[in-house]
C-alpha positions in Angstrom: -12.8 8.7 11.9 -12.6 5.3 10.6 -12.4 4.8 7.0 -14.0 1.9 5.0 -14.3 0.8 1.3 -17.8 1.5 -0.1 -18.7 -1.3 -2.5 -21.0 1.1 -4.3 -18.9 3.9 -4.8 -15.9 1.5 -5.5 -13.4 3.7 -3.3 -12.1 4.2 0.3 -14.3 6.9 2.1 -14.5 8.1 5.8 -17.5 6.0 7.7 -20.3 8.2 8.6 -22.2 7.6 12.0 -19.5 4.7 12.8 -20.8 2.4 15.9 -19.1 -0.5 16.9 -21.0 -3.8 17.0 -20.8 -7.4 18.1 -21.9 -9.6 15.4 -24.0 -12.7 15.8 -20.7 -14.5 15.0 -19.0 -12.8 17.9 -16.7 -10.6 15.9 -16.7 -7.0 16.5 -17.1 -4.9 13.3 -17.4 -1.2 12.7 -20.8 -0.3 11.1 -21.9 3.0 9.5 -22.7 4.6 6.1 -21.1 6.1 3.3 -21.3 9.8 3.2 -21.9 10.3 -0.4 -24.2 7.6 -1.1 -25.6 6.1 1.8 -24.7 2.4 1.5 -24.1 0.5 4.7 -20.5 -0.2 5.3 -19.3 -2.9 7.7 -15.6 -3.1 8.6 -14.1 -5.9 10.7 -11.9 -4.9 13.6 -9.8 -6.6 16.2 -11.2 -7.8 19.4 
């Protein structure tokens, strides 16, 4: 699974329901949720 930084929990967590998306700017990102608090997590990935 992918990991990301949760801004609400202030720690590195495993991203729940991670999906790859292409943003309006053309960059790829991994979008999911924090398993503990449910906050949206976005992590940029290589193209």
